[in-house]
N, C-alpha and C positions, 0 to 999 in steps of 0.2 A: 477707592471704589474704585467700579470698573465702571469707561466708560466707554462711547464707540469704538467697537475693533477689541476691547482687552477682555479676556475671555476672564468667566468668575474664578478664584481659585490660582489666579498668577500671582507668585510671588514677587514682592519688590522689599528692595534693603533701603532701611535707612539708618541713618547716628542724631543722639539726640543726648545732650551729655556727657559725652564720651563712649555711650556705649551703642552699639551696632545691632542692629534687630530685624529680622523677617515679616513684612505686613501680608497676607492673601488678600488679593484683588477681593471686595464683596460685592453684591448687586445692591442694584439702588432703591431705593433713596438713602440707604443707612452707613453701607460700607461691612467692611470688617473691622474689629478693633482689636490692638492685643497693647496690654498694660507695657507701658514703656518704663524708664528708668526714674530712682524717685530722687528730687530734686529739694534743695532750701527753698523756704519760700521768699517770695522778693528777690529772685536771681533770675537770672535771665540766659532763658535757652535756645540758641539756634537747632529746628529740627529740619532733615537734611536727604531729599529723598534721590538714593541711584538712579537715575535717569538710563532707561534700557535703550538703546539706539531703537529709531523708531515709532518709539513712543515719549508722545509730549505732556504737559501735567497742564489740564485745563482750569484746572481750581484750588484752591486752599482754604478751608474755613479755621477756624479758631473759636470753641466755645468752654468759656465764657469770651464774647468779642471783644471784651474789653483788655482780655493781656494780648493784643497783637502789639507789636510795635516797628512802628513801619511800614507795615504792607508785605503782603506777602512777593515772592521771586519767584515768578511763575516759570521763566528761562531757565534759572537755578532750580528749582525743586526745592525751594526755603522760605522758612519762616522764621521768627524770630517772638517768643514770647518773654512776657513778662508771668512769673509764676505765682499764683495766690495758693489759699489754702486750697484741699481737693482737690478732684482728679479737673486734669486739662485736657480737651479733646481738641484733637489737631487732624483735620479728614484731608486729604488727598483725592484727585480726582486724576485720573491717569485715560489718556486714548492714544489710539493706533494712527500716523496720520501716513500718508504718502503723497506725493504729487502727480499729475496728469498734465497731458498737452493737447488739446484739441488741433487737429491740421484739417484744412480741407483743400482735397486736393483739386487741381486747376484741370478740369477735363474741357476738352472742346467748346466752346461757344459759350462755357460758366464763371460768370463774372460777377464780382459786386460783393456783399456781404453777407452772411449766416448765421441763424444767433442759436446759442443753446441755452440748453438748461440741465444741472447735473445734481446726481440724488443720492445720498442722502445730500440731506444741507440747504436744497433748492437753493442752488448757486447758480447766479444768471441772471440776467441774460450777459451770455458768454458771447463775443463776436470777435468771428473769423472772417478775415478777407478771402477770395479767393485766392490762392495760392503762399497761403499764407498760413501760422500756427499762432495759438495762443500763446502768453506765455506762460510757465509751469501753473498749475493752478492746485495747491492744495486739499486735500481732503481727505475723508474718513478712508482707513485702508482697507482692501475686502473687495466685494462688487460694487459696481457703482454704475446706474443708468443715467446715460447721454440720449434729449432729446432734444432734436432738431425741429425749429418751428418750420413749417410752411411755408414757400415763396412760392409763388406762380407761375409755372411755369416750367420746372425744375423738377425732378423725383431723385429719392437716394439711390445708389446706383450700388455702393459697396461699403464694406467696413473695415478694417482690419488694424494692430495694434504690434507694436514694437515695443517687447518683444511679442513676437506672434503668439504664442500660449498663451496672453492673456486678453485675448478676445474670444469673449462668448457671443451670448445672443445678439443677432442682425437683422432683426425686422426691419426689410425696407419698407414695407408700407406706410406702418407706423411711424417711421422715421426715428429708432432709438437702436441706440447701441449699449450692450452688457461689458464691462469691462471689468478686470480683477487688475483692481493699485496695489502693490506691495508698500509696504511699512520701510520710511526710510524716510532718505535726501531726494534730492532731485538725479543723485547719480543712480536713481532704481525708478525714476519715474516712467509711467508707461506713455507711450504717445500712440494717439488715435488719431487715424488717418481716417475721413469717412466723405466719399467721391459722390459727385453729383452730377447728372447730364440734362440735357432738354429734355420733356416731355415732348413723346413724339405725338 
C-alpha cells in the first residue's frame, strides 16, 4: 500500500517461500495484491520486502491475524507467518521519508528560544534557540510547511535552505516557509535557515 510520499504504481520487490515477485503499490485503504507462491499448510514462511533507499516500511498486517509468528519487523521489512488453509494476505505499507534541520540565525539583538511546527505530521513544538540548530527531524519527503510561533518584539526577516534549490515560498508576514525534503537519510537532509529581527 502506498503511504505518504509513495506514488501509486511504484513497484516493490518481495521474496516469500523461495520465490521473488513484484507488487505495485496500490492506493489506501486496500493497496494492490499479487498472488504469491503456494506453500504447504502449517509451514512457516518469511515474507521480506527489498526496501528501496529513502523508503521505510511503516506497517505490516496479516490476515488472518493469528498466523503472524513473532510480530513484524518494520526495520527489516519482514514478517514470519504460519500458513493455514486458504489465502493468507500480507499487506506492507511504505512511505518516503527524509530529514530536515531548522536553524535560527542569530541576527543582531535576537535572543531566546523560538518554536516551530512542521507539517505534514503536526510535529512540534520544535524549540530552537537563537544561533543554534535543531536535531535532524524525520519527515515525509516532498513539500514541508514550517510555521514559526509569533514572539512579541520580533518579525521574520528571511528564510533560505541548503541546498538553496529546496526553498519554496517564504511568507514573512505569515511566519511560514515551504521547503522540499529529499528522500533519504541525514546525508541528504534539507537545512532550513530562518532569520528574525527586532520589530522596528
